[in-house]
C-alpha positions as CSV (number, residue, x, y, z in Angstrom):
1,M,-33.3,67.5,-0.2
2,S,-35.3,65.3,2.1
3,K,-34.1,64.2,5.5
4,Q,-33.7,60.7,4.3
5,S,-31.6,61.8,1.4
6,R,-29.4,63.9,3.6
7,T,-28.9,61.0,5.9
8,R,-27.8,58.7,3.0
9,T,-25.5,61.5,1.8
10,Q,-23.9,61.8,5.2
11,E,-23.5,58.1,5.5
12,L,-21.9,57.9,2.1
13,R,-19.5,60.7,3.0
14,K,-18.5,58.9,6.2
15,T,-17.9,55.7,4.3
16,Q,-15.7,57.6,1.8
17,Q,-13.8,59.3,4.5
18,E,-13.2,56.0,6.4
19,A,-12.0,54.4,3.2
20,A,-9.7,57.4,2.6
21,R,-8.3,57.0,6.1
22,K,-7.7,53.3,5.6
23,E,-6.0,53.9,2.3
24,A,-3.8,56.6,3.8
25,K,-2.9,54.3,6.7
26,R,-2.1,51.5,4.2
27,R,0.2,53.8,2.2
28,R,2.0,54.9,5.3
29,L,2.5,51.3,6.3
30,L,3.8,50.3,2.9
31,T,6.1,53.3,2.9
32,A,7.5,52.4,6.3
33,L,8.0,48.8,5.3
34,G,9.7,50.0,2.1
35,G,12.0,52.1,4.2
36,L,12.8,49.2,6.4
37,V,13.6,47.0,3.3
38,I,15.9,49.7,2.0
39,V,17.6,50.1,5.3
40,G,18.0,46.4,5.5
41,L,19.6,46.3,2.0
42,V,22.0,49.1,2.9
43,V,23.0,47.3,6.1
44,A,23.5,44.0,4.1
45,I,25.6,45.8,1.6
46,I,27.7,47.4,4.3
47,V,28.1,44.1,6.1
48,A,29.2,42.5,2.8
49,V,31.8,45.1,2.1
50,V,33.1,44.9,5.7
51,Q,33.3,41.1,5.4
52,A,35.0,41.3,2.0
53,T,37.7,43.6,3.3
54,S,38.2,41.8,6.5
55,G,38.3,38.3,5.0
56,D,35.2,37.3,7.0
57,D,32.7,36.3,4.3
58,G,31.2,33.4,6.2
59,S,33.6,31.0,4.5
60,S,36.4,29.2,6.3
61,T,39.2,31.6,5.1
62,A,42.3,30.7,7.1
63,S,43.6,32.8,9.9
64,G,45.9,32.4,12.7
65,E,49.6,33.2,13.3
66,V,51.2,35.1,10.5
67,V,54.5,33.5,9.7
68,Q,56.3,35.3,6.8
69,P,58.2,32.9,4.5
70,E,61.9,33.3,3.9
71,N,62.9,35.0,0.6
72,V,59.7,37.1,0.6
73,S,59.3,40.9,0.9
74,E,56.2,41.5,3.0
75,W,53.4,40.3,0.7
76,S,55.5,39.8,-2.4
77,I,57.2,36.7,-3.7
78,P,60.1,37.8,-6.0
79,V,60.8,36.2,-9.3
80,G,63.8,37.2,-11.5
81,D,66.8,39.5,-11.3
82,E,66.5,42.2,-8.6
83,A,68.3,44.5,-10.9
84,A,65.8,44.3,-13.7
85,P,64.5,47.8,-14.7
86,V,60.8,47.0,-14.5
87,T,58.8,45.5,-11.7
88,V,55.5,43.7,-12.5
89,A,53.4,43.0,-9.5
90,I,50.5,40.5,-9.9
91,Y,47.7,40.0,-7.4
92,Y,46.0,36.7,-8.1
93,D,44.0,33.8,-6.6
94,Y,44.7,30.2,-7.8
95,M,41.0,29.5,-8.1
96,C,40.3,32.6,-10.1
97,P,39.4,31.7,-13.8
98,A,40.3,35.3,-14.9
99,C,43.7,34.8,-13.4
100,G,44.1,31.6,-15.4
101,A,43.1,33.4,-18.6
102,F,45.7,36.1,-17.8
103,E,48.4,33.5,-17.2
104,Q,47.5,31.7,-20.4
105,A,47.8,35.0,-22.4
106,N,50.9,36.4,-20.7
107,G,52.8,33.6,-19.0
108,D,55.2,32.9,-21.9
109,E,55.9,36.6,-22.5
110,L,56.6,37.2,-18.8
111,D,58.8,34.2,-18.8
112,R,60.8,35.7,-21.7
113,L,61.0,39.2,-20.1
114,V,62.3,37.7,-16.9
115,E,64.9,35.5,-18.7
116,E,66.1,38.6,-20.7
117,G,66.4,40.6,-17.5
118,T,63.8,43.2,-18.7
119,A,61.4,42.6,-15.9
120,K,61.2,41.1,-12.4
121,I,57.9,39.8,-11.0
122,E,56.3,40.2,-7.6
123,L,53.8,37.4,-7.1
124,R,51.1,38.6,-4.6
125,P,48.9,35.6,-3.8
126,I,45.6,36.2,-2.1
127,A,42.7,33.9,-1.2
128,F,39.4,35.6,-1.7
129,L,37.7,32.6,-3.4
130,D,38.0,30.1,-0.5
131,S,34.2,30.0,-0.3
132,Q,34.1,28.8,-4.0
133,S,35.8,25.4,-3.3
134,Q,33.1,23.5,-1.5
135,G,34.7,24.0,1.9
136,T,38.2,22.8,1.0
137,E,39.7,26.3,1.1
138,Y,41.6,25.6,-2.1
139,S,42.7,29.2,-2.6
140,T,44.4,29.3,0.8
141,R,45.9,25.8,0.4
142,A,47.4,26.7,-3.0
143,G,48.6,30.1,-1.7
144,N,50.2,28.3,1.3
145,A,51.9,25.9,-1.1
146,I,53.5,28.7,-3.2
147,A,54.6,30.4,0.0
148,T,56.2,27.2,1.2
149,V,58.1,26.9,-2.0
150,A,59.2,30.5,-1.7
151,D,60.5,29.6,1.8
152,G,62.2,26.3,0.9
153,A,62.9,26.3,-2.9
154,P,62.7,29.9,-4.1
155,E,64.3,29.0,-7.5
156,Q,61.3,26.8,-8.3
157,V,58.6,29.4,-7.5
158,W,57.9,30.6,-11.0
159,A,57.8,27.0,-12.5
160,F,55.4,25.9,-9.7
161,H,53.2,29.0,-10.1
162,R,52.8,28.3,-13.8
163,A,52.2,24.6,-13.2
164,L,49.4,25.4,-10.7
165,Y,47.6,27.4,-13.4
166,A,48.2,24.7,-16.0
167,A,46.4,22.4,-13.6
168,Q,43.9,25.0,-12.4
169,P,40.6,23.5,-11.2
170,E,37.2,25.0,-12.1
171,E,35.8,27.7,-9.8
172,G,33.2,26.1,-7.6
173,S,34.9,22.7,-7.5
174,E,36.7,21.2,-4.6
175,G,40.0,22.2,-6.2
176,L,43.1,20.0,-6.2
177,S,43.7,17.8,-3.2
178,D,46.8,18.3,-1.1
179,D,48.4,15.3,-2.7
180,E,47.6,16.6,-6.2
181,I,49.1,20.0,-5.3
182,A,52.2,18.2,-4.1
183,E,52.3,16.2,-7.4
184,V,52.1,19.5,-9.4
185,A,55.0,20.9,-7.3
186,T,57.3,17.9,-7.6
187,G,56.5,17.8,-11.4
188,A,57.7,21.4,-11.6
189,G,61.0,20.6,-9.9
190,V,60.1,21.3,-6.2
191,P,62.0,19.0,-3.9
192,S,59.7,16.4,-2.2
193,A,60.9,17.5,1.2
194,V,59.5,21.0,0.5
195,A,56.2,19.6,-1.0
196,D,55.8,17.4,2.1
197,R,55.5,20.6,4.2
198,F,52.3,21.8,2.4
199,T,50.0,20.1,4.8
200,D,51.6,21.9,7.7
201,E,49.9,25.1,6.5
202,T,52.6,27.1,8.1
203,F,51.9,30.1,5.9
204,A,48.0,29.9,5.8
205,G,47.9,32.9,8.3
206,W,50.3,34.8,6.0
207,I,48.0,34.3,3.0
208,A,45.0,35.5,5.1
209,A,46.9,38.6,6.1
210,A,48.0,39.2,2.5
211,T,44.4,39.0,1.4
212,K,43.3,41.6,4.0
213,A,46.3,43.8,3.0
214,S,45.3,43.7,-0.6
215,A,41.9,45.0,0.2
216,T,43.5,47.8,2.2
217,A,45.7,48.6,-0.8
218,G,42.6,49.0,-2.9
219,V,42.7,45.8,-4.9
220,E,39.1,45.1,-6.0
221,G,39.6,42.0,-8.1
222,T,42.0,39.6,-9.6
223,P,44.1,39.7,-11.6
224,T,45.3,43.1,-10.7
225,I,48.6,44.0,-12.4
226,L,51.0,46.8,-11.5
227,V,53.8,47.9,-13.8
228,D,56.3,49.9,-11.7
229,D,53.5,50.5,-9.1
230,K,51.0,51.8,-11.7
231,V,47.9,49.7,-12.3
232,F,47.9,48.3,-15.8
233,E,44.6,49.3,-17.4
234,G,45.2,47.6,-20.8
235,D,43.9,44.2,-22.1
236,V,45.3,41.5,-19.8
237,Y,43.7,38.6,-21.8
238,T,45.2,39.2,-25.2
239,P,49.0,38.5,-25.7
240,G,51.0,41.6,-26.5
241,A,49.4,44.5,-24.6
242,L,51.2,43.9,-21.3
243,T,54.5,43.1,-23.0
244,E,54.4,46.4,-24.9
245,A,53.7,48.3,-21.7
246,I,56.6,46.6,-19.9
247,E,59.0,47.2,-22.7
248,S,58.0,50.8,-23.1
249,V,58.7,51.4,-19.4
250,A,62.1,49.6,-19.9
251,G,62.9,52.0,-22.8
252,K,62.9,49.3,-25.5
């Protein structure tokens, strides 16, 4: 091989080696950036989970002093005869469309089971969809309203609860105004003097605390239904399945 050829070969080898070094550097950089993206995603997921369980999701979820309503057991608003053999606990949000579907499928049957004395209900309102009402915090306002009725007119709680779902706004809308919530309440038999207290938001802090407590209790979505403290895993959107479970526990 001539000297000139050897020189060209050496130059070509150097060029190839330099290109290989650049490619290796580029791959290391891409790998590092990819790692940073993954770390960022993991951090974002962790933050989202922490925010979801703490109630701090960037929305204006209510907080403040926790005032427990009268006629309420910790986070549960009772409906029906305390001596009924079966307890049905319902975690729900008044903006939640799935909860509305549950109410439509099971409301009448639950009504009957309560009237017969077969079951008593524990309403457990939470407000995890405040951010889905265009800044009006509908979930908290509606939850505060049901808590106010429990405090001042407990015999009208169930009728008001059902009326709120009959008038349920679409998720993502502003929800019902305070005046509209009050109209629903008085239409369900709630005294005007009690409905007039809704705008005081006395129990907004209690709703926020109940929401955090539900996350601590492992509630991952609504509606979540417990029959005698056991999560009901059946179909909650078709009439009959929940009724059968309740009656089975009651021994009917």
